[in-house]
N, C-alpha and C positions, 0 to 999 in steps of 0.2 A: 832717336828716341829711346829713352831708357824705360822699358816696360816694367811696371810693378806687378809682382805676382802674389797671389793670395797664399800660395804654398809652394813646396818644392815638388809636389805631385805632377808628373808629366801630363796627365789628363787635365787636371785643373789648370795647369799653365797653358796648355793649348787652348782650352776654352776661354781663358783670359784674353787670348788674342783673337780668336775667330769663332767664339761660341755664340755670338749674337746671330739672330736670323738673317739680318740684312747683309752682313759681311759674306756669309756663305752663299747667299743668293746672287750677290754681285759676282763672286768667283764662279758660280755655276753658269751665269750668263756669259761670262768671258770664255769659259771652257766649251760650252756646248752650243751657244748661239753666235759666238764670235763677236759679241758686243764690245765696243771700244770707247764710245763717247758717252758723255753725261746724258745727252738726249736719248741715246739708246737705252741706258740703264733706267731712266725716268719713265720710259714707256713700257717697262716690264709689266706683266700681268698683276703682280703683287702691289703695284702703285705705291712705291716707296715715296715718302715725303721728301721734298727737295732738301730741306735742311739736314735730314738724316743721311740722305745719299751723299751730300757734300762732306759731312762728317766722316762717314765710313770710307769714302774714297781717299780722303786725307790720312785717316788712320791706317788703312791698308798700305798706302805708299809709305808712310813712316816706318811701318813694320817690315818694309821691304818684301811685301807679298805681291805688290803691283808696282809698275813704273808708270810715270806720267811723262808724256812727250807732246809734241805738237803735230797736228795733221799736216802732212805734206801738201803744200799748195794752199793751205789756209792756216796761217800761224795763230789765228784766234781760237781755233778749236783744239782743245786738249784731247789726246787719245791715251788710253790706258792699256797696258799689256801685263801679262803675268810674268813675274820673275821666276827663276828656277825654284825658289822657295814656295811660290804660289803654285807652280805646276805640280810640285810634289804632293799637293793636297788632293790630286785627282783620285788616287786609290781610296782615300778616306772618304771622299764625297760619294764615290761609287759604292762603297760598302754601306753608307747610309742609305743610298737609293736601293740597294739590294735588300736591306733590312726592311724598308718601306714596302717594297714589292712583296716580300714574304709575309708581311703582317698587316699591310693596309692596302692590299692589292685592288680592292674595289674603289679605292680613292684616287689612284694614280692617273694622270693624264696620259692619253695614248701616245704622245710624242716621246715620253720617257721609256716606255716599254721596250722599244728595240735596243736602246743603250743598255738597259739592265740585262736583257736577254743575252746580248753579246758579252757583257761583262761576266755573267754567270757561266757562260760556256767556256771561256778562256780568258781569265783575268789578265795574265801577262800580255797576251797578244792585243787585247783591247787597250791596255794602258799604253803599250808601245805604239799602237796605230794613233791614239789620241796625241801622244808626244810628237809624232810625225806631223799630224795635222797642225799642232801648235807652231811648229817650225815653219810650215808652209804659209801660215797666216802672217808670220813675222817677216816673210819675204826673204 
């Protein structure tokens, strides 16, 4: 897919690709909850509409942020995994989470706090540990 960008600004270009709420939440669910299937994504707390979910999964696949494959033993079920490009979004997502923790602390769910706390204490170690977790999930 040839992506059209609004400008040559790197921030604007990144937002053209992943700047909508749903794309980042799908990536978040893959990273932190290990979600892989359409059904798992559709059951997220944010209640993404099915047409939007289908659209975002297709878009993220076209942008090579995620891969689509088949579930072993069940060729009808698609599974999604992060590509290297997708995994490289981890530090960015964690910086957003840290900003939220610093500025919207009373609003965060309890499940996010341990991740943010570990990230704040040692960013490099946190990111490396998450990359190791991604590799384990991929088998």
